Backbone bond lengths (Angstrom), bond angles and torsions (degrees), N, CA, C in turn:
res aa  C-N    CA-C-N  psi(-1)  N-CA   C-N-CA  omega(-1)  CA-C   N-CA-C  phi
1 M - - - 1.495 - - 1.517 110.14 -
2 N 1.364 117.98 139.53 1.416 119.82 173.61 1.502 114.79 -57.43
3 E 1.352 117.25 137.01 1.528 116.19 -172.74 1.534 109.38 -73.63
4 V 1.276 121.09 -17.88 1.474 119.72 172.79 1.506 109.47 -66.30
5 I 1.321 116.03 -45.78 1.474 116.11 176.74 1.544 112.31 -61.05
6 V 1.329 115.30 -39.22 1.495 119.27 177.29 1.563 107.97 -58.39
7 M 1.345 118.98 -42.56 1.416 123.34 -176.16 1.576 109.88 -67.36
8 E 1.337 113.71 -39.99 1.464 118.69 179.23 1.535 109.91 -66.87
9 N 1.334 117.62 -40.29 1.407 120.36 174.97 1.535 111.13 -63.51
10 L 1.335 118.69 -40.06 1.464 122.55 175.90 1.532 107.10 -58.92
11 H 1.346 118.48 -47.34 1.427 121.29 -179.90 1.490 112.51 -56.65
12 N 1.355 119.47 -45.56 1.428 124.04 179.84 1.558 113.83 -64.17
13 A 1.328 114.74 -31.81 1.499 119.12 -178.97 1.491 114.88 -84.66
14 L 1.377 117.51 -31.67 1.449 119.29 -170.15 1.534 118.42 -109.71
15 H 1.289 117.53 -16.20 1.430 119.56 -168.30 1.544 114.75 -93.08
16 G 1.282 116.44 18.47 1.530 120.23 -170.51 1.547 111.08 -80.35
17 S 1.337 118.35 -15.45 1.482 120.00 -176.60 1.552 111.40 -110.35
18 D 1.283 119.53 122.18 1.424 120.28 176.42 1.483 114.21 -62.74
19 F 1.369 114.88 -35.00 1.481 120.67 -178.37 1.487 109.20 -62.89
20 I 1.375 116.90 -48.54 1.513 119.90 -178.30 1.474 108.00 -66.57
21 N 1.357 121.08 -39.44 1.468 124.68 179.43 1.526 108.74 -55.78
22 N 1.334 113.84 -50.49 1.523 117.90 -178.98 1.543 115.09 -66.06
23 C 1.379 113.32 -29.35 1.509 117.48 178.27 1.577 105.96 -71.08
24 M 1.328 118.90 -43.01 1.494 122.42 -177.85 1.508 106.59 -66.67
25 K 1.341 119.29 -37.12 1.481 120.11 -179.90 1.494 110.55 -66.92
26 L 1.308 116.57 -41.18 1.490 120.35 177.77 1.570 109.57 -64.74
27 I 1.310 121.04 -40.38 1.454 124.26 -178.92 1.533 110.64 -65.39
28 T 1.334 117.37 -42.58 1.427 120.41 178.66 1.514 111.44 -69.83
29 M 1.291 120.20 -32.41 1.429 122.70 -178.33 1.509 110.19 -73.25
30 L 1.447 119.93 -25.08 1.364 120.52 179.56 1.498 111.62 -65.25
31 A 1.328 116.87 -26.20 1.444 120.45 -174.98 1.577 112.26 -101.22
32 D 1.357 116.07 0.68 1.405 120.16 176.50 1.560 109.76 -53.71
33 H 1.333 117.07 128.97 1.494 121.52 -178.33 1.537 112.96 56.83
34 G 1.355 116.77 23.35 1.393 122.05 177.99 1.584 113.47 69.67
35 L 1.360 116.50 22.08 1.476 121.37 -174.55 1.416 117.58 -48.58
36 I 1.341 117.97 -51.35 1.409 122.49 -173.84 1.497 112.40 -64.50
37 W 1.382 114.45 -39.03 1.433 121.60 -177.11 1.538 110.57 -75.24
38 I 1.297 118.50 -33.73 1.401 122.06 177.51 1.530 110.75 -68.37
39 L 1.302 115.40 -43.41 1.502 119.15 176.41 1.523 109.94 -62.61
40 L 1.353 117.53 -43.13 1.439 118.87 -178.38 1.511 108.20 -65.35
41 G 1.347 119.76 -42.20 1.424 122.07 179.41 1.476 113.41 -62.63
42 A 1.375 117.63 -38.81 1.455 123.77 -178.81 1.470 108.47 -63.36
43 I 1.420 118.03 -41.12 1.436 122.35 178.10 1.446 112.01 -65.03
44 M 1.292 117.51 -40.65 1.451 119.57 -176.06 1.594 112.54 -71.31
45 L 1.321 112.47 -27.38 1.489 117.10 175.29 1.497 112.88 -65.30
46 C 1.349 115.84 -21.68 1.476 119.68 -173.80 1.551 112.31 -82.84
47 F 1.360 118.97 -4.74 1.434 126.85 178.07 1.432 115.80 -124.17
48 K 1.329 116.92 134.17 1.447 120.93 -172.72 1.492 113.06 -60.83
49 R 1.348 117.47 -39.59 1.424 122.55 -177.25 1.505 114.68 -64.36
50 T 1.330 112.90 -30.98 1.515 114.96 -176.56 1.570 111.36 -113.33
51 R 1.321 116.68 9.25 1.479 119.16 -177.68 1.516 114.20 -60.80
52 T 1.336 112.57 -46.00 1.477 116.01 -176.68 1.569 112.60 -66.54
53 S 1.322 114.41 -44.20 1.429 119.41 -179.73 1.578 111.62 -65.90
54 G 1.372 112.42 -38.86 1.466 117.70 176.25 1.624 111.07 -62.22
55 F 1.242 115.03 -44.02 1.507 123.52 177.38 1.553 108.81 -57.81
56 I 1.296 117.21 -51.82 1.509 122.60 -175.63 1.486 106.73 -64.60
57 M 1.305 118.25 -41.17 1.498 122.53 -178.07 1.560 107.98 -61.32
58 L 1.324 116.55 -46.08 1.522 119.84 179.62 1.449 110.32 -65.64
59 C 1.348 120.81 -36.88 1.477 122.09 173.05 1.491 112.46 -58.70
60 A 1.345 116.40 -41.64 1.453 116.87 -179.73 1.527 110.32 -69.29
61 L 1.294 118.26 -36.27 1.419 122.69 -179.28 1.558 107.90 -65.14
62 A 1.268 117.91 -45.00 1.490 123.20 178.90 1.517 110.47 -60.05
63 L 1.379 113.60 -51.16 1.525 117.18 -179.11 1.457 111.30 -61.97
64 G 1.306 119.66 -40.51 1.454 123.44 -179.24 1.523 110.02 -63.69
65 F 1.326 116.70 -43.13 1.446 120.59 178.58 1.539 112.23 -61.12
66 V 1.346 114.89 -47.78 1.471 118.82 -175.41 1.518 110.80 -66.77
67 L 1.337 117.77 -45.29 1.433 119.12 177.98 1.519 114.35 -62.27
68 N 1.333 112.92 -40.96 1.505 118.06 -177.56 1.541 111.74 -70.98
69 D 1.230 116.09 -57.51 1.435 122.81 -167.18 1.634 114.74 -74.54
70 F 1.393 111.66 -29.42 1.429 115.74 -175.76 1.529 113.40 -107.57
71 I 1.302 118.10 -12.38 1.424 121.37 -177.94 1.578 111.75 -121.42
72 I 1.356 112.97 -68.00 1.478 115.62 -167.59 1.533 110.67 -68.51
73 K 1.232 120.80 -43.41 1.485 123.04 -179.88 1.528 110.07 -56.83
74 N 1.330 117.39 -40.50 1.456 120.98 -178.02 1.460 112.75 -71.01
75 I 1.339 118.63 -28.52 1.497 125.03 178.34 1.492 107.91 -68.34
76 F 1.333 119.78 -46.77 1.485 120.08 -174.90 1.587 112.69 -86.46
77 A 1.336 113.53 -32.80 1.524 121.00 174.90 1.570 109.03 52.08
78 R 1.261 118.72 48.14 1.418 116.79 -176.96 1.543 113.10 -93.54
79 S 1.318 115.53 141.64 1.453 120.72 -176.84 1.640 107.93 -76.30
80 R 1.254 111.30 154.40 1.482 117.90 -177.67 1.570 108.95 -81.97
81 P 1.333 118.86 158.01 1.458 120.92 -172.36 1.566 110.74 -61.33
82 F 1.342 116.25 -42.24 1.522 117.96 -178.27 1.566 112.18 -66.34
83 V 1.348 116.75 -14.90 1.446 119.54 176.42 1.535 108.70 -80.30
84 E 1.253 117.71 -26.45 1.500 121.51 -174.95 1.554 111.42 -101.27
85 S 1.301 116.14 -5.02 1.491 119.32 -179.89 1.515 112.41 -136.64
86 G 1.292 115.44 120.39 1.509 118.92 178.31 1.535 110.81 -66.10
87 V 1.319 114.98 -34.03 1.516 120.71 178.43 1.539 107.90 -59.70
88 L 1.327 117.00 -50.20 1.418 120.33 -174.25 1.620 111.44 -69.82
89 Y 1.365 113.02 -33.71 1.411 121.22 178.41 1.528 109.01 -61.06
90 E 1.363 117.00 -51.91 1.470 121.72 -178.64 1.492 109.35 -58.20
91 W 1.376 117.34 -47.70 1.475 119.90 -173.78 1.509 107.58 -61.30
92 L 1.324 118.68 -50.33 1.506 121.39 -178.34 1.527 110.73 -60.89
93 A 1.227 120.21 -35.62 1.452 123.17 179.65 1.507 110.12 -65.49
94 G 1.379 114.83 -37.11 1.465 120.18 177.84 1.516 115.22 -67.60
95 T 1.303 115.61 -23.77 1.430 118.91 177.86 1.498 119.74 -73.46
96 G 1.287 110.32 -19.82 1.510 117.97 -179.48 1.537 112.62 84.76
97 Y 1.362 114.75 2.73 1.515 117.97 179.61 1.487 107.85 -78.87
98 K 1.314 117.18 137.15 1.466 120.93 -177.65 1.520 110.08 -71.20
99 F 1.339 111.29 130.95 1.450 116.96 179.68 1.499 112.56 -61.76
100 P 1.310 120.30 118.78 1.505 121.50 -178.56 1.521 109.01 -69.75
101 S 1.371 110.73 151.32 1.496 114.71 177.48 1.560 107.05 -102.94
102 G 1.330 114.41 176.06 1.485 118.11 177.11 1.512 108.18 88.09
103 F 1.343 112.76 174.03 1.391 122.57 -177.22 1.541 112.56 -81.03
104 S 1.369 114.12 165.54 1.477 121.18 -170.24 1.502 118.85 -89.48
105 F 1.331 116.22 -37.16 1.462 119.30 -177.96 1.510 113.79 -105.41
106 P 1.370 117.06 130.02 1.485 123.67 -8.65 1.500 111.79 -92.67
107 S 1.305 114.23 178.31 1.469 122.21 -178.08 1.539 111.89 -72.67
108 G 1.323 113.70 114.75 1.472 119.22 -177.34 1.542 111.07 -63.64
109 H 1.374 117.24 -37.01 1.436 118.16 178.60 1.563 109.07 -61.54
110 S 1.320 118.50 -39.36 1.400 123.40 -176.75 1.539 110.75 -68.20
111 V 1.308 115.39 -43.37 1.481 123.01 178.62 1.517 109.52 -57.06
112 T 1.348 117.43 -55.60 1.453 121.06 -174.19 1.534 111.99 -68.45
113 S 1.340 117.26 -39.68 1.484 122.14 -176.99 1.491 109.60 -65.17
114 F 1.344 117.92 -49.13 1.440 121.48 -179.24 1.552 111.44 -67.64
115 A 1.345 117.37 -36.12 1.449 119.18 177.38 1.504 109.75 -61.58
116 C 1.287 116.85 -44.08 1.531 122.65 -179.27 1.524 110.85 -66.82
117 A 1.331 116.55 -49.16 1.399 123.07 -179.22 1.482 115.62 -59.63
118 V 1.358 117.38 -42.24 1.462 123.18 177.96 1.574 112.36 -65.93
119 V 1.345 111.63 -39.03 1.481 113.67 177.93 1.525 109.18 -62.20
120 L 1.334 115.50 -42.26 1.435 118.22 -179.77 1.469 112.82 -64.59
121 L 1.350 119.05 -37.59 1.484 124.89 173.26 1.556 109.65 -55.41
122 F 1.363 115.27 -43.19 1.494 117.87 -178.53 1.540 109.33 -59.65
123 F 1.296 117.11 -43.50 1.469 121.07 -174.72 1.550 113.18 -82.85
124 Y 1.317 117.86 -31.02 1.484 117.89 -171.24 1.463 114.10 -126.26
125 K 1.309 119.82 0.35 1.451 123.35 172.20 1.542 110.69 55.97
126 K 1.295 121.27 -129.62 1.470 124.42 -176.27 1.497 113.68 -60.37
127 R 1.305 116.90 -25.85 1.526 117.58 178.15 1.519 113.13 -66.61
128 A 1.325 115.88 -20.13 1.440 122.76 178.97 1.522 114.24 -87.09
129 L 1.330 119.39 -0.07 1.412 121.67 -177.22 1.566 114.26 -59.48
130 P 1.357 115.78 -36.86 1.486 114.08 175.10 1.475 114.14 -58.27
131 A 1.392 116.81 -37.65 1.451 119.48 177.18 1.484 112.51 -64.04
132 L 1.332 117.40 -37.18 1.444 121.81 177.41 1.546 110.54 -65.89
133 S 1.333 116.03 -39.25 1.496 120.61 178.03 1.572 110.21 -67.36
134 V 1.333 117.59 -35.89 1.495 119.37 172.75 1.544 109.67 -63.49
135 A 1.297 116.23 -43.64 1.518 119.42 -178.26 1.529 109.57 -60.83
136 I 1.362 115.09 -42.24 1.564 119.08 178.55 1.480 108.24 -61.51
137 L 1.413 119.00 -48.57 1.403 121.84 -178.68 1.481 115.28 -57.08
138 I 1.399 112.34 -42.91 1.464 119.35 -178.62 1.553 107.65 -64.50
139 A 1.345 119.56 -42.88 1.413 121.81 -175.92 1.559 107.56 -64.26
140 F 1.345 117.24 -46.29 1.440 124.74 179.47 1.547 108.57 -56.88
141 S 1.300 117.41 -44.90 1.395 121.56 -172.11 1.620 110.52 -63.14
142 R 1.356 114.49 -29.73 1.467 121.47 179.17 1.581 111.64 -61.12
143 A 1.398 112.17 -43.56 1.442 115.53 178.52 1.568 109.90 -77.64
144 F 1.299 116.41 -34.79 1.457 121.13 176.20 1.444 111.38 -55.30
145 M 1.375 116.72 -47.20 1.488 119.93 -179.19 1.506 114.69 -79.51
146 C 1.322 116.62 8.38 1.435 121.59 174.47 1.482 113.89 62.35
147 V 1.339 118.68 26.30 1.509 122.10 178.80 1.470 107.32 -98.79
148 H 1.367 121.59 -11.60 1.449 124.53 176.43 1.507 109.81 -142.22
149 F 1.370 116.23 153.16 1.397 121.02 168.19 1.509 109.13 -77.84
150 I 1.366 116.67 162.78 1.447 119.80 -179.74 1.537 113.01 -64.59
151 S 1.357 111.89 -30.81 1.512 113.72 178.43 1.536 108.79 -72.26
152 D 1.316 119.76 -26.15 1.472 120.88 173.92 1.489 113.71 -62.20
153 V 1.372 113.84 -41.39 1.422 121.28 -176.90 1.567 109.82 -70.86
154 V 1.301 114.94 -48.68 1.424 120.50 174.94 1.550 118.18 -54.71
155 G 1.358 107.93 -45.74 1.506 115.18 174.86 1.484 113.92 -65.15
156 G 1.314 115.18 -38.92 1.500 121.85 175.35 1.463 112.46 -60.68
157 A 1.305 120.32 -43.87 1.484 127.12 178.26 1.502 108.87 -62.15
158 I 1.317 120.97 -45.55 1.402 123.07 -178.47 1.501 109.78 -67.46
159 I 1.281 120.92 -43.91 1.445 123.25 175.44 1.555 111.45 -60.76
160 G 1.283 114.45 -43.55 1.485 118.94 176.16 1.519 113.32 -56.69
161 V 1.286 115.63 -43.91 1.508 122.38 178.71 1.518 109.34 -62.62
162 L 1.361 116.30 -44.67 1.460 119.83 178.00 1.554 113.98 -62.67
163 V 1.301 112.33 -39.96 1.523 117.87 179.18 1.515 107.94 -61.65
164 A 1.352 116.23 -48.75 1.463 119.91 179.93 1.512 112.51 -58.21
165 L 1.260 115.16 -43.77 1.492 117.64 179.15 1.548 113.80 -64.50
166 L 1.283 114.69 -34.23 1.445 121.27 179.69 1.559 107.65 -69.77
167 V 1.288 117.01 -46.44 1.457 121.53 -175.86 1.570 107.21 -67.39
168 V 1.317 119.40 -39.34 1.465 121.57 179.46 1.516 109.92 -69.35
169 A 1.339 118.27 -38.20 1.444 118.82 178.44 1.547 112.01 -65.19
170 Y 1.298 114.65 -38.44 1.508 120.37 177.39 1.523 108.04 -67.11
171 Y 1.315 117.64 -42.50 1.472 121.06 179.22 1.541 111.07 -60.48
172 K 1.362 115.47 -43.54 1.449 116.33 178.36 1.550 115.20 -66.34
173 L 1.376 111.59 -31.08 1.402 116.70 177.93 1.541 117.40 -70.58
174 I 1.351 115.63 -38.49 1.482 118.15 -175.34 1.525 116.12 -112.19
175 W 1.287 115.04 -11.35 1.479 116.45 -170.99 1.519 113.91 -58.50
176 N 1.367 114.71 -45.13 1.461 121.04 -179.51 1.583 109.60 -54.45
177 D 1.325 113.82 -44.91 1.486 118.33 179.66 1.532 110.16 -61.99
178 V 1.382 114.91 -42.79 1.517 118.24 178.00 1.472 110.01 -62.19
179 E 1.254 119.46 -47.26 1.505 121.79 -177.15 1.562 110.09 -60.22
180 R 1.422 115.87 -43.12 1.405 117.74 177.49 1.522 113.28 -60.94
181 F 1.352 114.61 -38.92 1.497 120.82 177.22 1.478 111.48 -61.02
182 L 1.403 113.89 -49.62 1.471 117.11 178.42 1.500 116.07 -61.65
183 Y 1.388 115.73 -36.14 1.431 120.03 176.80 1.523 112.30 -63.80
184 K 1.369 115.02 -44.04 1.482 120.55 -179.72 1.493 109.23 -66.33
185 T 1.328 119.37 -40.03 1.466 122.29 178.08 1.478 111.37 -62.88
186 K 1.349 116.56 -45.87 1.471 121.45 177.99 1.553 110.68 -59.66
187 F 1.349 114.01 -44.44 1.439 118.47 -176.14 1.512 111.28 -65.77
188 A 1.346 115.65 -43.46 1.471 122.33 175.37 1.510 114.04 -60.22
189 F 1.341 116.82 -37.37 1.492 121.14 -179.41 1.522 108.25 -71.87
190 K 1.375 117.88 -40.12 1.469 118.44 177.46 1.486 110.74 -64.51
191 K 1.308 118.35 -40.89 1.392 121.56 -179.99 1.482 113.91 -63.13
192 F 1.368 116.30 -37.93 1.439 124.32 174.55 1.532 112.58 -62.42
193 I 1.306 116.85 -45.53 1.466 122.51 177.55 1.554 113.00 -64.04
194 N 1.275 115.32 -42.46 1.465 118.85 176.98 1.495 113.29 -64.04
195 K 1.398 113.67 -38.75 1.485 116.36 178.32 1.517 110.46 -65.09
196 K 1.348 117.68 -40.81 1.429 119.62 176.35 1.431 116.22 -64.03
197 K 1.337 113.82 -33.95 1.464 119.23 -178.05 1.478 108.19 -72.96
198 T 1.348 119.77 -38.88 1.417 124.54 178.32 1.507 112.20 -63.32
199 Q 1.356 115.71 -42.76 1.449 119.70 176.56 1.518 112.03 -64.58
200 K 1.240 118.39 -34.15 1.502 123.88 179.65 1.495 108.59 -66.70
201 D 1.391 114.05 -46.16 1.482 119.65 -179.83 1.570 112.79 -62.29
202 H 1.283 117.57 -28.49 1.462 120.53 -177.53 1.529 111.84 -96.94
203 A 1.333 117.84 1.84 1.412 119.87 179.27 1.494 113.87 -76.35
């Protein structure tokens, strides 16, 4: 079945409640430009216990964004659902949600959300399940709001998972070396400061 028809059927089945429509609109807006994940990452960077995981999560977000928006989308160059369906266009216009620009496949919201959530799963296991639930809701909201086809969302989720696995693998490969470098730098700096202080005391 043509995916435009699938989206129009989804529209007929799901868009009957203004309350649900507004909830989905709010959920999708939370992830516009990666907002919710950037805020979470910024908070995590403020605390020593979560600084490393927050940094790795933001790296996954950045990599997912660059790969998706500058490379993959341009390869497929797929039109968005509301471009191909007047029914979907009129409904989206009625919600007041700003029409997104750029191509449709894959969903950037799905890529970045799943990239971030899977990184958090690596660090925190079951405690990160709320983040995964948020990622799923965000991905679903993109199809619900008719700004992406279902295959865009599924493809975006898969790419997001792969990005997270790549970033985590790289982290596991080099992080011990980075930590050793930072420790040696910190030790050398302290040694330098103590030497200067001793010279000052004996002056």
